[in-house]
C-alpha positions as CSV (number, residue, x, y, z in Angstrom):
1,X,8.8,10.2,-7.6
2,X,10.7,7.5,-9.4
3,X,11.4,3.9,-9.0
4,X,15.1,3.2,-9.2
5,X,16.4,0.2,-11.1
6,X,20.0,-0.9,-11.6
7,X,21.4,0.4,-14.9
8,X,19.1,3.3,-15.0
9,X,21.8,5.9,-15.7
10,X,22.7,4.3,-19.1
11,X,19.1,3.9,-20.2
12,X,17.3,6.1,-22.7
13,X,14.0,7.3,-21.3
14,X,10.9,7.9,-23.4
15,X,7.7,9.6,-22.4
16,X,4.9,7.0,-22.2
17,X,2.1,8.8,-20.3
18,X,1.1,11.9,-18.5
19,X,1.5,11.6,-14.8
20,X,-2.2,12.4,-14.2
21,X,-3.1,9.3,-16.3
22,X,-1.5,7.0,-13.8
23,X,-4.0,6.9,-11.0
24,X,-3.5,5.5,-7.6
25,X,-5.0,2.0,-7.4
26,X,-5.3,1.4,-11.1
27,X,-3.4,-0.2,-14.0
28,X,-2.5,2.1,-16.8
29,X,-1.3,0.6,-20.1
30,X,1.3,2.3,-22.2
31,X,3.8,1.4,-25.0
32,X,7.4,2.3,-25.7
33,X,9.4,1.0,-28.7
34,X,6.6,-1.5,-29.4
35,X,6.8,-2.9,-25.9
36,X,3.6,-3.0,-23.9
37,X,4.1,-1.4,-20.5
38,X,2.0,-1.6,-17.3
39,X,2.2,1.5,-15.1
40,X,1.1,1.5,-11.5
41,X,1.0,4.2,-8.8
42,X,1.2,2.7,-5.3
43,X,1.6,5.1,-2.3
44,X,2.3,7.9,-4.8
45,X,5.2,6.1,-6.5
46,X,4.9,5.3,-10.2
47,X,6.4,2.0,-11.4
48,X,6.7,0.4,-14.8
49,X,6.7,-3.3,-15.7
50,X,6.8,-5.3,-18.9
51,X,3.1,-5.4,-19.9
52,X,3.0,-9.1,-20.9
53,X,2.1,-11.9,-18.5
54,X,5.1,-14.2,-17.9
55,X,2.8,-17.2,-17.8
56,X,0.5,-16.8,-20.8
57,X,2.4,-14.3,-23.0
58,X,-0.7,-12.2,-22.9
59,X,-0.7,-8.4,-22.9
60,X,-2.3,-6.9,-19.8
61,X,-4.8,-4.7,-21.8
62,X,-7.7,-5.7,-19.5
63,X,-5.7,-6.3,-16.3
64,X,-6.8,-4.8,-13.1
65,X,-5.1,-3.8,-9.8
66,X,-6.5,-5.7,-6.8
67,X,-7.1,-4.1,-3.4
68,X,-3.9,-5.7,-2.3
69,X,-2.0,-3.8,-5.0
70,X,-1.5,-6.8,-7.3
71,X,-1.7,-6.8,-11.1
72,X,-4.1,-9.5,-12.0
73,X,-3.9,-11.2,-15.4
74,X,-7.3,-11.6,-16.9
75,X,-6.5,-14.9,-18.7
76,X,-5.6,-17.3,-15.9
77,X,-5.7,-15.1,-12.8
78,X,-2.0,-14.9,-12.1
79,X,-1.1,-12.0,-9.8
80,X,2.0,-9.9,-9.6
81,X,3.1,-7.3,-7.0
82,X,2.5,-3.8,-8.2
83,X,5.5,-2.8,-6.1
84,X,8.2,-5.1,-7.4
85,X,6.7,-7.4,-10.0
86,X,7.1,-10.6,-7.9
87,X,4.6,-13.5,-8.4
88,X,2.0,-13.4,-5.7
89,X,-0.3,-16.1,-7.1
90,X,0.2,-18.6,-9.9
91,X,0.0,-20.1,-12.4
92,X,2.8,-17.7,-13.3
93,X,6.2,-18.6,-11.8
94,X,8.4,-15.8,-13.2
95,X,8.1,-12.2,-12.0
96,X,7.2,-9.2,-14.2
97,X,10.4,-7.4,-15.2
98,X,10.5,-3.9,-13.8
99,X,11.5,-1.1,-16.1
100,X,13.4,2.0,-15.1
101,X,10.8,4.7,-14.5
102,X,10.7,8.3,-13.4
103,X,8.3,11.2,-13.4
104,X,9.6,14.5,-14.8
105,X,7.2,17.4,-14.6
106,X,3.9,15.9,-15.8
107,X,5.5,13.1,-17.9
108,X,6.1,9.5,-17.0
109,X,9.3,8.4,-18.6
110,X,10.3,4.8,-19.0
111,X,13.5,3.1,-20.4
112,X,12.2,0.0,-22.2
113,X,14.4,-3.1,-22.5
114,X,16.0,-3.6,-25.8
């Protein structure tokens, strides 16, 4: 299953994780082209977001996924939707940018910004 994002056709996808590593209800960190990436699996759909908090410019290395499917930043507690990256709770005011993502075979492929 893949999350569709505008401009996906022109993007170059790179493998960032095995599909089995992206578990339902957890945050999985990955990297592509030096960009930290947060991977989530919600209702069997894998999504990828920029892995840096838009409030504190902090990498989500120790972030967790809440029961409400929100990515929670460990620094100031900002929360973002694991479905679309929108801000659910401040202090962040800017959403997490979603990255084009697809699962092909056992690989999670992401097209990083850049």
